[in-house]
DRENDO-1510 file (C-alpha; in Angstrom, 1 decimal, always signed):
<recs>
REC; n; res; u; v; w
REC; 1; UNK; +99.3; +282.9; +20.3 .
REC; 2; UNK; +95.8; +283.5; +21.5 .
REC; 3; UNK; +95.5; +284.4; +25.2 .
REC; 4; UNK; +92.3; +284.4; +27.3 .
REC; 5; UNK; +90.8; +283.2; +30.5 .
REC; 6; UNK; +88.6; +280.1; +30.3 .
REC; 7; UNK; +86.5; +279.9; +33.4 .
REC; 8; UNK; +89.2; +280.3; +36.2 .
REC; 9; UNK; +92.3; +279.3; +34.1 .
REC; 10; UNK; +94.5; +281.3; +31.8 .
REC; 11; UNK; +94.8; +279.9; +28.3 .
REC; 12; UNK; +97.6; +280.5; +26.0 .
REC; 13; UNK; +97.2; +278.5; +22.8 .
REC; 14; UNK; +98.5; +278.2; +19.2 .
REC; 15; UNK; +95.3; +276.3; +18.1 .
REC; 16; UNK; +93.9; +277.1; +14.8 .
REC; 17; UNK; +92.5; +280.7; +15.2 .
REC; 18; UNK; +89.7; +279.9; +12.8 .
REC; 19; UNK; +88.2; +277.0; +14.7 .
REC; 20; UNK; +84.9; +277.7; +16.5 .
REC; 21; UNK; +85.1; +278.5; +20.1 .
REC; 22; UNK; +82.7; +275.6; +21.0 .
REC; 23; UNK; +85.1; +273.1; +19.3 .
REC; 24; UNK; +88.0; +274.5; +21.3 .
REC; 25; UNK; +86.0; +274.3; +24.5 .
REC; 26; UNK; +84.8; +270.7; +24.0 .
REC; 27; UNK; +87.6; +269.1; +22.1 .
REC; 28; UNK; +90.7; +270.9; +23.3 .
REC; 29; UNK; +89.7; +271.5; +26.9 .
REC; 30; UNK; +87.2; +268.6; +27.3 .
REC; 31; UNK; +84.5; +270.8; +28.7 .
REC; 32; UNK; +81.3; +269.0; +27.5 .
REC; 33; UNK; +78.7; +271.1; +29.2 .
REC; 34; UNK; +78.6; +273.5; +26.2 .
REC; 35; UNK; +76.5; +271.6; +23.7 .
REC; 36; UNK; +76.5; +271.4; +20.0 .
REC; 37; UNK; +73.1; +271.1; +18.2 .
REC; 38; UNK; +72.4; +273.4; +15.3 .
REC; 39; UNK; +75.8; +275.0; +14.6 .
REC; 40; UNK; +73.9; +278.0; +13.3 .
REC; 41; UNK; +73.6; +280.1; +16.5 .
REC; 42; UNK; +69.9; +279.3; +16.5 .
REC; 43; UNK; +69.3; +277.1; +19.6 .
REC; 44; UNK; +71.4; +278.5; +22.3 .
REC; 45; UNK; +72.8; +275.1; +23.6 .
REC; 46; UNK; +76.3; +276.4; +23.0 .
REC; 47; UNK; +75.9; +279.7; +24.9 .
REC; 48; UNK; +78.9; +281.0; +26.8 .
REC; 49; UNK; +79.6; +284.2; +28.7 .
REC; 50; UNK; +82.2; +286.6; +27.4 .
REC; 51; UNK; +83.7; +289.2; +29.8 .
REC; 52; UNK; +85.9; +292.0; +28.8 .
REC; 53; UNK; +87.2; +295.2; +30.4 .
REC; 54; UNK; +84.9; +298.2; +30.1 .
REC; 55; UNK; +86.0; +301.3; +28.3 .
REC; 56; UNK; +86.9; +303.0; +31.6 .
REC; 57; UNK; +89.1; +299.9; +32.6 .
REC; 58; UNK; +87.4; +299.9; +36.0 .
REC; 59; UNK; +85.2; +296.9; +35.7 .
REC; 60; UNK; +84.3; +293.9; +33.6 .
REC; 61; UNK; +81.2; +293.6; +31.5 .
REC; 62; UNK; +79.6; +290.3; +30.4 .
REC; 63; UNK; +77.5; +289.3; +27.4 .
REC; 64; UNK; +76.3; +286.0; +26.0 .
REC; 65; UNK; +77.3; +284.7; +22.6 .
REC; 66; UNK; +76.7; +281.4; +20.7 .
REC; 67; UNK; +80.1; +279.8; +20.6 .
REC; 68; UNK; +79.2; +277.5; +17.7 .
REC; 69; UNK; +79.6; +280.4; +15.2 .
REC; 70; UNK; +82.3; +282.4; +17.0 .
REC; 71; UNK; +85.9; +282.1; +15.9 .
REC; 72; UNK; +88.5; +281.2; +18.6 .
REC; 73; UNK; +90.5; +284.4; +17.7 .
REC; 74; UNK; +87.7; +286.6; +19.0 .
REC; 75; UNK; +88.2; +285.1; +22.5 .
REC; 76; UNK; +91.6; +286.8; +22.7 .
REC; 77; UNK; +92.0; +289.0; +25.8 .
REC; 78; UNK; +88.6; +288.1; +27.2 .
REC; 79; UNK; +87.0; +286.0; +29.9 .
REC; 80; UNK; +85.1; +283.0; +28.5 .
REC; 81; UNK; +82.8; +281.3; +30.9 .
REC; 82; UNK; +81.2; +277.9; +30.2 .
REC; 83; UNK; +78.5; +276.2; +32.5 .
REC; 84; UNK; +81.4; +274.4; +34.2 .
REC; 85; UNK; +82.8; +277.8; +35.2 .
REC; 86; UNK; +79.6; +278.6; +37.1 .
REC; 87; UNK; +79.8; +275.6; +39.4 .
REC; 88; UNK; +80.0; +276.2; +43.1 .
REC; 89; UNK; +81.7; +273.5; +45.3 .
REC; 90; UNK; +79.4; +270.8; +46.6 .
REC; 91; UNK; +76.1; +272.5; +45.6 .
REC; 92; UNK; +74.1; +274.0; +42.7 .
REC; 93; UNK; +74.4; +277.7; +42.1 .
REC; 94; UNK; +71.2; +279.6; +42.7 .
REC; 95; UNK; +70.1; +279.6; +39.0 .
REC; 96; UNK; +70.5; +275.9; +38.8 .
REC; 97; UNK; +68.6; +275.5; +42.0 .
REC; 98; UNK; +65.6; +277.5; +40.8 .
REC; 99; UNK; +65.6; +275.5; +37.6 .
REC; 100; UNK; +65.6; +272.3; +39.7 .
REC; 101; UNK; +62.9; +273.6; +42.1 .
REC; 102; UNK; +60.6; +274.5; +39.2 .
REC; 103; UNK; +61.1; +271.2; +37.4 .
REC; 104; UNK; +62.5; +273.2; +34.5 .
REC; 105; UNK; +64.8; +270.6; +33.0 .
REC; 106; UNK; +63.8; +267.3; +31.3 .
REC; 107; UNK; +66.3; +265.9; +28.9 .
REC; 108; UNK; +68.8; +268.5; +30.1 .
REC; 109; UNK; +70.5; +269.2; +26.7 .
REC; 110; UNK; +69.4; +272.9; +26.6 .
REC; 111; UNK; +69.8; +273.5; +30.4 .
REC; 112; UNK; +73.5; +274.6; +30.4 .
REC; 113; UNK; +72.6; +277.4; +27.8 .
REC; 114; UNK; +69.7; +278.6; +30.0 .
REC; 115; UNK; +71.9; +278.6; +33.1 .
REC; 116; UNK; +74.5; +280.7; +31.3 .
REC; 117; UNK; +71.9; +283.1; +29.9 .
REC; 118; UNK; +70.2; +283.6; +33.3 .
REC; 119; UNK; +73.6; +284.2; +35.0 .
REC; 120; UNK; +74.3; +286.9; +32.3 .
REC; 121; UNK; +71.1; +288.7; +33.3 .
REC; 122; UNK; +72.3; +288.6; +37.0 .
REC; 123; UNK; +75.7; +290.0; +36.0 .
REC; 124; UNK; +74.2; +293.0; +34.2 .
REC; 125; UNK; +73.3; +295.7; +36.7 .
REC; 126; UNK; +71.0; +297.5; +34.2 .
REC; 127; UNK; +68.8; +294.5; +33.8 .
REC; 128; UNK; +66.0; +294.6; +36.4 .
REC; 129; UNK; +62.8; +293.5; +34.8 .
REC; 130; UNK; +61.2; +290.3; +33.6 .
REC; 131; UNK; +61.2; +291.6; +30.1 .
REC; 132; UNK; +65.0; +291.9; +30.2 .
REC; 133; UNK; +65.2; +288.4; +31.5 .
REC; 134; UNK; +63.2; +287.2; +28.5 .
REC; 135; UNK; +65.6; +289.0; +26.3 .
REC; 136; UNK; +68.5; +287.3; +28.0 .
REC; 137; UNK; +67.0; +283.8; +27.3 .
REC; 138; UNK; +65.4; +284.6; +24.0 .
REC; 139; UNK; +67.9; +282.6; +21.9 .
REC; 140; UNK; +67.6; +279.4; +24.0 .
REC; 141; UNK; +65.3; +276.7; +22.6 .
REC; 142; UNK; +63.9; +273.8; +24.7 .
REC; 143; UNK; +62.1; +270.9; +23.0 .
REC; 144; UNK; +60.7; +269.3; +26.2 .
REC; 145; UNK; +59.3; +271.7; +28.8 .
REC; 146; UNK; +56.9; +274.0; +26.9 .
REC; 147; UNK; +58.9; +276.8; +28.6 .
REC; 148; UNK; +56.4; +277.5; +31.4 .
REC; 149; UNK; +58.6; +275.9; +34.0 .
REC; 150; UNK; +61.7; +277.7; +32.6 .
REC; 151; UNK; +60.0; +281.0; +32.7 .
REC; 152; UNK; +58.9; +280.4; +36.3 .
REC; 153; UNK; +62.5; +279.7; +37.3 .
REC; 154; UNK; +63.6; +282.8; +35.3 .
REC; 155; UNK; +61.1; +285.0; +37.3 .
REC; 156; UNK; +62.5; +283.6; +40.5 .
REC; 157; UNK; +66.0; +284.6; +39.4 .
REC; 158; UNK; +64.7; +288.1; +38.6 .
REC; 159; UNK; +63.1; +288.4; +42.1 .
REC; 160; UNK; +66.1; +287.0; +44.0 .
REC; 161; UNK; +68.9; +288.8; +42.2 .
REC; 162; UNK; +67.6; +292.1; +43.6 .
REC; 163; UNK; +68.0; +293.7; +47.0 .
REC; 164; UNK; +65.6; +296.5; +47.9 .
REC; 165; UNK; +65.0; +297.1; +44.2 .
REC; 166; UNK; +68.7; +297.2; +43.2 .
REC; 167; UNK; +70.6; +294.4; +41.4 .
REC; 168; UNK; +73.0; +292.4; +43.5 .
REC; 169; UNK; +76.6; +293.5; +43.2 .
REC; 170; UNK; +79.3; +291.1; +42.0 .
REC; 171; UNK; +80.3; +290.6; +45.6 .
REC; 172; UNK; +76.7; +290.0; +46.7 .
REC; 173; UNK; +76.1; +287.5; +43.8 .
REC; 174; UNK; +79.1; +285.5; +45.1 .
REC; 175; UNK; +77.8; +285.7; +48.7 .
REC; 176; UNK; +74.3; +284.6; +47.6 .
REC; 177; UNK; +75.6; +281.7; +45.6 .
REC; 178; UNK; +74.8; +282.8; +42.1 .
REC; 179; UNK; +78.4; +282.7; +40.9 .
REC; 180; UNK; +81.7; +281.2; +42.2 .
REC; 181; UNK; +84.2; +283.2; +44.2 .
REC; 182; UNK; +86.8; +283.4; +41.5 .
REC; 183; UNK; +84.7; +286.0; +39.6 .
REC; 184; UNK; +86.1; +288.5; +42.1 .
REC; 185; UNK; +89.6; +288.1; +40.7 .
REC; 186; UNK; +88.8; +288.3; +37.0 .
REC; 187; UNK; +89.2; +292.1; +36.7 .
REC; 188; UNK; +92.8; +291.9; +37.8 .
REC; 189; UNK; +93.5; +288.9; +35.7 .
REC; 190; UNK; +92.1; +290.5; +32.5 .
REC; 191; UNK; +94.2; +293.6; +33.1 .
REC; 192; UNK; +97.3; +291.4; +33.0 .
REC; 193; UNK; +96.3; +289.9; +29.6 .
REC; 194; UNK; +97.4; +291.1; +26.2 .
REC; 195; UNK; +94.7; +293.5; +25.2 .
REC; 196; UNK; +96.0; +294.3; +21.8 .
REC; 197; UNK; +93.4; +293.4; +19.2 .
REC; 198; UNK; +94.2; +290.0; +17.7 .
REC; 199; UNK; +94.5; +290.8; +14.0 .
REC; 200; UNK; +96.0; +288.4; +11.4 .
REC; 201; UNK; +97.0; +290.0; +8.1 .
REC; 202; UNK; +94.7; +289.1; +5.3 .
REC; 203; UNK; +92.2; +290.5; +2.8 .
REC; 204; UNK; +89.1; +288.6; +4.2 .
REC; 205; UNK; +87.8; +290.4; +7.3 .
REC; 206; UNK; +85.9; +288.5; +10.0 .
REC; 207; UNK; +84.2; +290.4; +12.8 .
REC; 208; UNK; +81.4; +288.6; +14.6 .
REC; 209; UNK; +81.3; +285.7; +12.2 .
REC; 210; UNK; +77.5; +285.2; +12.5 .
REC; 211; UNK; +77.1; +284.7; +8.8 .
REC; 212; UNK; +80.4; +283.2; +7.7 .
REC; 213; UNK; +80.5; +280.6; +10.3 .
REC; 214; UNK; +77.1; +279.3; +9.5 .
REC; 215; UNK; +78.0; +278.9; +5.8 .
REC; 216; UNK; +81.7; +278.3; +5.7 .
REC; 217; UNK; +83.0; +277.0; +9.1 .
REC; 218; UNK; +84.9; +274.1; +7.5 .
REC; 219; UNK; +86.3; +276.2; +4.7 .
REC; 220; UNK; +87.5; +278.9; +7.1 .
REC; 221; UNK; +89.6; +276.3; +9.0 .
REC; 222; UNK; +91.8; +275.9; +5.9 .
REC; 223; UNK; +92.0; +279.6; +5.0 .
REC; 224; UNK; +95.2; +281.5; +5.3 .
REC; 225; UNK; +94.2; +285.1; +4.3 .
REC; 226; UNK; +91.9; +286.0; +7.1 .
REC; 227; UNK; +91.9; +289.1; +9.2 .
REC; 228; UNK; +90.2; +288.8; +12.6 .
REC; 229; UNK; +89.0; +292.0; +14.3 .
REC; 230; UNK; +88.7; +292.0; +18.1 .
REC; 231; UNK; +85.6; +293.9; +19.1 .
REC; 232; UNK; +86.8; +296.2; +21.8 .
REC; 233; UNK; +84.7; +298.2; +24.4 .
REC; 234; UNK; +84.9; +301.4; +22.3 .
REC; 235; UNK; +82.2; +304.0; +21.7 .
REC; 236; UNK; +80.4; +302.6; +18.7 .
REC; 237; UNK; +77.3; +304.9; +18.7 .
REC; 238; UNK; +77.6; +308.7; +18.7 .
REC; 239; UNK; +74.8; +311.2; +18.4 .
REC; 240; UNK; +75.3; +314.9; +17.8 .
REC; 241; UNK; +72.3; +317.1; +17.1 .
REC; 242; UNK; +70.3; +315.2; +14.5 .
REC; 243; UNK; +73.1; +313.0; +13.2 .
REC; 244; UNK; +74.0; +309.5; +14.3 .
REC; 245; UNK; +77.3; +307.9; +13.6 .
REC; 246; UNK; +78.1; +304.3; +14.2 .
REC; 247; UNK; +81.2; +302.3; +13.8 .
REC; 248; UNK; +81.4; +299.7; +11.1 .
REC; 249; UNK; +82.0; +297.0; +13.7 .
REC; 250; UNK; +79.2; +298.2; +15.9 .
REC; 251; UNK; +77.1; +295.3; +17.0 .
REC; 252; UNK; +73.3; +295.3; +16.9 .
REC; 253; UNK; +73.3; +295.2; +20.7 .
REC; 254; UNK; +75.1; +298.6; +20.7 .
REC; 255; UNK; +72.1; +300.1; +19.0 .
REC; 256; UNK; +69.7; +298.1; +21.3 .
REC; 257; UNK; +71.5; +299.4; +24.4 .
REC; 258; UNK; +71.9; +303.0; +23.4 .
REC; 259; UNK; +69.3; +304.9; +25.5 .
REC; 260; UNK; +69.7; +308.1; +23.4 .
REC; 261; UNK; +69.1; +306.3; +20.1 .
REC; 262; UNK; +66.1; +304.5; +21.6 .
REC; 263; UNK; +64.6; +307.9; +22.6 .
REC; 264; UNK; +65.2; +309.3; +19.0 .
REC; 265; UNK; +63.8; +306.2; +17.3 .
REC; 266; UNK; +60.7; +305.0; +19.2 .
REC; 267; UNK; +60.1; +301.3; +19.3 .
REC; 268; UNK; +63.7; +300.6; +18.3 .
REC; 269; UNK; +64.1; +297.7; +20.7 .
REC; 270; UNK; +60.8; +296.3; +19.6 .
REC; 271; UNK; +62.1; +296.3; +16.0 .
REC; 272; UNK; +65.6; +294.9; +16.9 .
REC; 273; UNK; +64.0; +292.0; +18.8 .
REC; 274; UNK; +62.6; +290.8; +15.5 .
REC; 275; UNK; +66.1; +290.4; +14.1 .
REC; 276; UNK; +67.8; +287.9; +16.4 .
REC; 277; UNK; +68.3; +286.7; +19.9 .
REC; 278; UNK; +70.4; +288.7; +22.4 .
REC; 279; UNK; +73.3; +286.3; +22.0 .
REC; 280; UNK; +73.4; +287.0; +18.2 .
REC; 281; UNK; +72.9; +290.7; +18.7 .
REC; 282; UNK; +76.0; +290.7; +20.9 .
REC; 283; UNK; +78.0; +289.3; +17.9 .
REC; 284; UNK; +76.5; +290.5; +14.7 .
REC; 285; UNK; +78.0; +293.7; +13.3 .
REC; 286; UNK; +76.1; +296.3; +11.2 .
REC; 287; UNK; +78.9; +296.5; +8.6 .
REC; 288; UNK; +78.9; +292.7; +8.4 .
REC; 289; UNK; +75.2; +292.7; +7.6 .
REC; 290; UNK; +75.8; +295.1; +4.8 .
REC; 291; UNK; +78.8; +293.3; +3.2 .
REC; 292; UNK; +76.8; +290.0; +3.4 .
REC; 293; UNK; +74.6; +291.7; +0.9 .
REC; 294; UNK; +71.6; +289.4; +1.5 .
REC; 295; UNK; +68.5; +290.8; -0.2 .
REC; 296; UNK; +66.7; +290.3; +3.2 .
REC; 297; UNK; +69.4; +291.6; +5.5 .
REC; 298; UNK; +67.4; +293.3; +8.3 .
REC; 299; UNK; +69.9; +296.0; +9.1 .
REC; 300; UNK; +70.4; +296.8; +5.4 .
REC; 301; UNK; +66.6; +297.4; +5.0 .
REC; 302; UNK; +66.5; +299.3; +8.3 .
REC; 303; UNK; +69.3; +301.7; +7.4 .
REC; 304; UNK; +68.3; +302.1; +3.7 .
REC; 305; UNK; +65.2; +303.8; +5.0 .
REC; 306; UNK; +67.4; +306.1; +7.2 .
REC; 307; UNK; +69.3; +307.0; +4.0 .
REC; 308; UNK; +72.5; +305.9; +5.6 .
REC; 309; UNK; +75.9; +307.0; +4.2 .
REC; 310; UNK; +79.0; +304.7; +4.4 .
REC; 311; UNK; +82.6; +305.8; +5.0 .
REC; 312; UNK; +84.6; +303.1; +3.3 .
REC; 313; UNK; +88.3; +303.1; +4.3 .
REC; 314; UNK; +91.5; +301.7; +2.6 .
REC; 315; UNK; +94.4; +302.5; +4.9 .
REC; 316; UNK; +94.6; +306.3; +5.2 .
REC; 317; UNK; +92.3; +306.8; +2.2 .
REC; 318; UNK; +88.5; +306.9; +2.4 .
REC; 319; UNK; +85.4; +307.5; +0.3 .
REC; 320; UNK; +81.7; +308.0; +1.0 .
REC; 321; UNK; +79.0; +305.9; -0.6 .
REC; 322; UNK; +75.3; +306.1; -0.1 .
REC; 323; UNK; +74.0; +302.7; +1.2 .
REC; 324; UNK; +71.3; +302.7; -1.6 .
REC; 325; UNK; +74.2; +302.8; -4.1 .
REC; 326; UNK; +76.3; +300.2; -2.2 .
REC; 327; UNK; +74.3; +297.1; -3.4 .
REC; 328; UNK; +75.1; +296.5; -7.1 .
REC; 329; UNK; +73.6; +293.1; -7.9 .
REC; 330; UNK; +72.9; +289.8; -6.1 .
REC; 331; UNK; +75.8; +289.5; -3.5 .
REC; 332; UNK; +77.7; +292.2; -5.3 .
REC; 333; UNK; +78.7; +295.4; -3.5 .
REC; 334; UNK; +80.7; +298.6; -4.1 .
REC; 335; UNK; +83.8; +297.6; -2.0 .
REC; 336; UNK; +87.2; +296.2; -2.8 .
REC; 337; UNK; +89.0; +293.4; -1.1 .
REC; 338; UNK; +91.3; +295.7; +0.8 .
REC; 339; UNK; +88.5; +298.2; +1.9 .
REC; 340; UNK; +86.3; +298.0; +4.9 .
REC; 341; UNK; +83.3; +299.9; +6.2 .
REC; 342; UNK; +84.7; +302.3; +8.8 .
REC; 343; UNK; +81.6; +304.4; +9.7 .
REC; 344; UNK; +77.9; +304.6; +9.1 .
REC; 345; UNK; +76.1; +307.9; +9.4 .
REC; 346; UNK; +72.4; +308.8; +9.1 .
REC; 347; UNK; +70.0; +311.5; +10.1 .
REC; 348; UNK; +67.6; +310.8; +12.9 .
REC; 349; UNK; +63.8; +311.3; +12.8 .
REC; 350; UNK; +62.5; +314.6; +14.3 .
REC; 351; UNK; +59.2; +315.8; +15.5 .
REC; 352; UNK; +57.8; +316.0; +11.9 .
REC; 353; UNK; +59.0; +312.6; +10.8 .
REC; 354; UNK; +58.2; +308.9; +11.6 .
REC; 355; UNK; +60.3; +305.7; +11.2 .
REC; 356; UNK; +58.7; +302.3; +11.1 .
REC; 357; UNK; +60.0; +298.8; +10.5 .
REC; 358; UNK; +58.0; +295.7; +9.6 .
REC; 359; UNK; +59.1; +292.1; +9.1 .
REC; 360; UNK; +57.4; +288.8; +8.2 .
REC; 361; UNK; +59.1; +285.5; +8.8 .
REC; 362; UNK; +58.1; +281.9; +9.5 .
REC; 363; UNK; +58.6; +282.6; +13.2 .
REC; 364; UNK; +57.8; +286.1; +14.5 .
REC; 365; UNK; +61.1; +286.4; +16.3 .
REC; 366; UNK; +64.7; +285.3; +15.7 .
REC; 367; UNK; +64.2; +284.2; +12.1 .
REC; 368; UNK; +65.3; +285.1; +8.6 .
REC; 369; UNK; +62.8; +287.4; +6.9 .
REC; 370; UNK; +60.5; +286.4; +4.1 .
REC; 371; UNK; +59.9; +290.0; +3.3 .
REC; 372; UNK; +60.9; +293.0; +5.5 .
REC; 373; UNK; +60.4; +296.7; +5.0 .
REC; 374; UNK; +61.3; +300.1; +6.6 .
REC; 375; UNK; +60.1; +303.6; +6.1 .
REC; 376; UNK; +61.2; +307.1; +7.1 .
REC; 377; UNK; +58.5; +309.7; +6.2 .
REC; 378; UNK; +58.6; +313.4; +6.8 .
REC; 379; UNK; +55.4; +315.4; +6.6 .
REC; 380; UNK; +53.8; +318.8; +7.0 .
REC; 381; UNK; +50.1; +319.7; +6.9 .
REC; 382; UNK; +49.3; +316.1; +6.1 .
REC; 383; UNK; +51.5; +316.2; +3.0 .
REC; 384; UNK; +54.6; +314.1; +2.5 .
REC; 385; UNK; +57.7; +316.4; +2.2 .
REC; 386; UNK; +60.2; +313.6; +2.0 .
REC; 387; UNK; +60.2; +309.8; +2.1 .
REC; 388; UNK; +62.7; +306.9; +2.1 .
REC; 389; UNK; +61.2; +303.4; +1.7 .
REC; 390; UNK; +63.0; +300.1; +1.5 .
REC; 391; UNK; +61.9; +296.5; +1.1 .
REC; 392; UNK; +63.7; +293.1; +1.3 .
REC; 393; UNK; +63.0; +289.7; -0.2 .
REC; 394; UNK; +61.5; +291.1; -3.5 .
REC; 395; UNK; +64.6; +291.8; -5.6 .
REC; 396; UNK; +68.3; +290.7; -6.0 .
REC; 397; UNK; +69.4; +293.3; -3.6 .
REC; 398; UNK; +68.0; +295.1; -0.5 .
REC; 399; UNK; +65.7; +297.3; -2.5 .
REC; 400; UNK; +65.4; +301.1; -2.1 .
REC; 401; UNK; +62.1; +302.0; -3.8 .
REC; 402; UNK; +63.3; +305.0; -5.9 .
REC; 403; UNK; +60.1; +305.3; -8.1 .
REC; 404; UNK; +57.7; +304.8; -5.2 .
REC; 405; UNK; +59.4; +307.4; -3.2 .
REC; 406; UNK; +59.4; +309.9; -6.0 .
REC; 407; UNK; +55.6; +309.3; -6.5 .
REC; 408; UNK; +54.8; +309.8; -2.8 .
REC; 409; UNK; +56.8; +313.0; -2.3 .
REC; 410; UNK; +54.5; +316.0; -2.1 .
REC; 411; UNK; +51.4; +313.8; -2.0 .
REC; 412; UNK; +48.6; +314.0; +0.5 .
REC; 413; UNK; +48.4; +311.2; +3.0 .
REC; 414; UNK; +45.2; +309.3; +2.4 .
REC; 415; UNK; +44.0; +305.8; +1.2 .
REC; 416; UNK; +43.9; +306.7; -2.4 .
REC; 417; UNK; +47.6; +307.8; -2.4 .
REC; 418; UNK; +48.6; +304.6; -0.6 .
REC; 419; UNK; +46.8; +302.4; -3.2 .
REC; 420; UNK; +48.5; +304.2; -6.0 .
REC; 421; UNK; +51.9; +303.8; -4.3 .
REC; 422; UNK; +51.3; +300.1; -4.1 .
REC; 423; UNK; +50.7; +299.9; -7.8 .
REC; 424; UNK; +54.0; +301.7; -8.5 .
REC; 425; UNK; +55.9; +299.5; -6.0 .
REC; 426; UNK; +54.6; +296.4; -7.7 .
REC; 427; UNK; +56.3; +297.6; -10.9 .
REC; 428; UNK; +59.6; +298.2; -9.1 .
REC; 429; UNK; +59.9; +294.8; -7.3 .
REC; 430; UNK; +60.6; +291.5; -8.9 .
REC; 431; UNK; +60.3; +288.7; -6.3 .
REC; 432; UNK; +61.2; +285.1; -7.1 .
REC; 433; UNK; +59.9; +281.8; -5.6 .
REC; 434; UNK; +62.2; +280.1; -3.1 .
REC; 435; UNK; +62.1; +278.2; +0.2 .
REC; 436; UNK; +60.6; +281.1; +2.0 .
REC; 437; UNK; +57.6; +281.6; -0.3 .
REC; 438; UNK; +56.4; +282.0; -3.8 .
REC; 439; UNK; +56.8; +285.1; -5.8 .
REC; 440; UNK; +53.1; +285.8; -5.6 .
REC; 441; UNK; +53.2; +285.4; -1.8 .
REC; 442; UNK; +56.2; +287.8; -1.4 .
REC; 443; UNK; +54.5; +290.4; -3.6 .
REC; 444; UNK; +51.4; +290.2; -1.4 .
REC; 445; UNK; +53.5; +290.6; +1.7 .
REC; 446; UNK; +55.3; +293.7; +0.3 .
REC; 447; UNK; +51.9; +295.2; -0.4 .
REC; 448; UNK; +50.7; +294.4; +3.1 .
REC; 449; UNK; +53.8; +295.8; +4.8 .
REC; 450; UNK; +53.5; +299.1; +2.9 .
REC; 451; UNK; +49.9; +299.3; +4.1 .
REC; 452; UNK; +51.0; +298.4; +7.6 .
REC; 453; UNK; +53.5; +301.4; +7.6 .
REC; 454; UNK; +50.8; +303.9; +6.8 .
REC; 455; UNK; +48.0; +302.3; +8.9 .
REC; 456; UNK; +50.2; +302.3; +12.0 .
REC; 457; UNK; +51.8; +305.7; +11.5 .
REC; 458; UNK; +48.7; +307.5; +10.2 .
REC; 459; UNK; +45.6; +305.8; +11.6 .
REC; 460; UNK; +43.4; +308.8; +11.3 .
REC; 461; UNK; +44.3; +309.4; +7.6 .
REC; 462; UNK; +44.4; +305.8; +6.4 .
REC; 463; UNK; +41.2; +303.9; +7.1 .
REC; 464; UNK; +42.0; +300.2; +7.5 .
REC; 465; UNK; +38.6; +298.9; +6.3 .
REC; 466; UNK; +38.7; +301.1; +3.3 .
REC; 467; UNK; +42.1; +299.9; +2.1 .
REC; 468; UNK; +41.4; +296.2; +2.9 .
REC; 469; UNK; +38.0; +296.4; +1.1 .
REC; 470; UNK; +39.5; +298.0; -2.1 .
REC; 471; UNK; +42.4; +295.6; -2.2 .
REC; 472; UNK; +40.1; +292.6; -1.5 .
REC; 473; UNK; +37.7; +293.6; -4.4 .
REC; 474; UNK; +40.7; +294.1; -6.7 .
REC; 475; UNK; +42.0; +290.6; -6.0 .
</recs>
């Protein structure tokens, strides 16, 4: 049986564990405020809150997810909140009121998702800025308003959810009409629930489901060999000296929220915003991105450049594989059916090294890459002492550029070196034409992204006009 709290009611159900959470909410419980539009986690109309006990078991933390690509099994032991669960008797809650006051709803189809996302901002004490509010609503799409009215309402929420610079507490949010009173009882109710991870024996592992439920939602309903992993509030990111270790089921948001990791990798949040919305970052696991084996998997490209090592476990046995050796061929990886990625480790940049990530997609944010690339470069006296360089979208696998890295090692950082490296890279990559662009276009993008790495990291050594002029003349 799956057990969780839906709004202010305890649910115990033997419904198909593989059905999507949105289908259970709408069809089983008849809560129609959570909308279905894209069924790909792309529009945010199905956004719900997920609350779970914090690691210290002293409070509840909330995140948003897109319920259209989340399995019902992952609701086990948690508090699921739909827009109906945010209703206050006989009046609008404050977020709804600000949306109304700013004329921020037209057809209204997207409005429930925006309400849930803005309430999530209010519930997170560390969120205090307009930028964080924009992160909170980043995955919610509106086809009517042009967003100006919605953003005006969001800014009002930011201003009014603070008291003397501090975020309102849970008790104050209730008093000020942001959330209903039953939220005060959720902590005790969650403690009474079964908190044992809901796992069903099987060879196929599902964690966040952000890829599988886009492609195979109907198939998964019929599957019997699935193993669902409940993502607990455990420590998923650990840093000791110059080494970082992350759990295989760490979510992208765990990296985004790690203050220490953001100090060690400058611009990390800026890079991760390119990957997906906050609601998807709260679901998508790093290990899942690897085993998906997409040639344009953003985290695969990201961690290839950090020369990540994988600890692959099978019961009590384990083995270590370099990420650059993990991808064998298109959608083929070095892992057996009964194995899983337990841990990912990599060395962090230091004072003599730089990390940089670039991505080109049809939309700047929240979209699948056409071509993406990452680099970790170590240097001394303007000479490259070591380099790791990856590029996606130009080969059958996420590509680690072995020959280009070998060429660049021990070379002086200048425009001539960069142009030679581009020629070598062009021999290593083999893009094909598809819906995201022609082979010629992808090759051009790969060239541009390699230049972008060096121009942004070494603006004094790499002269932009010089590189552009030479490439332009060559073409």
